[in-house]
C-alpha angles and dihedrals in degrees: 000000000000090000091055090051090052094060098070090045090052090049091052090053093057107118117239115257110240127185125207109196114181134144106248097195090096138041093251095062093041093050095046088052093048093049093049094046091048089058092044092051091051090054094041090196105101130091092224122205112188114193116194092207113210102175097282123127116272094230090131094059110118122214109282137190091224144002140194114208133190133162100004128129124263093254092053090047091055090049088052092050091050093052101036126064096211125027133185118198118212105188107079089239100087129115103246090203086065101039138342118273126211118184148128123303093245095185088057089049091058092045092051093051091048092048090053093051093043087051088055086058097248115158098184120066138181139178125222107203141077104263098159097059105006133097122305094255089055091055093045094049090050090047092054094043099046093040092055096048092044090054086057091052101260135119126235120218118208122212111246094201113107116231108258125241118265094254093056102031096090092047088066092222088150095052098092089058092042093050090048089056093046092050090051093057120098111254141271094032134173115217130195114205115205090240141349093274090059089045090054089050090052092049091050092050091050092048092051092047095044092242107154119239123231098002095063101015124023115198131206122184132187133242099029093244095185094201091056097037095050095042093056122086115262097022110255131248109225143180111253103219094186087234097175087069088063093059091043093050091045090053091052091052092046092054090054092049092049088052088060100260119144109221116231117243093255091059097050093075113042124176116188118202121240117260098228147277121310101206120211133160097289090078099023093124139086113221100228127118098220110085094205092054089047089051091050091050092050091051092049092048091053100039110025092107096044075073111256134178133208087262090058089053091049091053087065095050135063093227140092124255094245092053092049093049091049092050092048090052091049097048103028107018091234139079128255088253090053089052092051090052091045092055091047091051092051088054093045094052090052093049092047088065089062106082092198092069116082119218092247089053092048090050089054094046090051093054101257122141094218143008089248095059090043092051092048093049091046093049092047091051106033097026094234139066123270091245093051091046091052093046095048096044097045092046096045111131103179 
């Protein structure tokens, strides 16, 4: 009798089978997978099936209680839906009436890249992607990028060269057209590529055509795929989208769905903000003609959070304070002190997206002597408090 009673209890303890199906050829798929598996390993209650999808049919996929999907084709997605009771999409392209979608806030990605290039004092901007006919994330990144630069009074050129097919991409057959477009742009110019693969392609075209990067063309990619960014020459600046958070968040939602919860509408479409800019040599320049001003800007970028003061900057330069302030006003429209605060605020906004950092710790890391002075500077610059900024950004759903 006791043995028969044990069987239902044993059946209840069977862990749910969960599939993670992501293309691992790029950083996005790898990071979504890592984030989801990190959550699963913390719970230790899933029978996890990780499929390193490589374009082959998913005929082998067993029936599953849940699945997290990123970077697969539409046919494979439909197979997954047919074989899995609950599915979370992680591409930003899903139909939220069919299944929840967790992905990057691509508009914010474009805005962050534009802010970085504007901060480097570029006045010419371009976008390397295919926003008119490409994927939704392509359009949204272009929207954020072009919208930001236009608000600052600048135009954004868009590359007219279609992205080549896989079989011809590495032959560089499109490079003559691409180089012609690059040479036609006003210089110096800051360019956002839709992702790191496009950014690598840009860097390769510039290298072959002897176009200097970053002095003539500064390049920013997206996703911070370290293999791609570090293998390009020069190494590529990229937007860190914090993609592991997407897999982790998707796994949390999936657990709730598998427990029988119906997600509210505002949790069926989640957009997580990017973490920040990972600066490498492809944007390691400040677009000003005066070498002393450029030297001052480099020093501030490297030491603003030490902290440093305007006097510390002047110790590195053979000029007077009044001269430096006049030149900053001429070239940048702001003072050296304003630039120090601007760099600290960029750092602060990035750290506020990391929940493990307390606000007092962030104030210290950004070079402020107290939370009060940090909060005042943040409010004066960003027009909200650090706590409100963190709350609004981390809870952003669209």
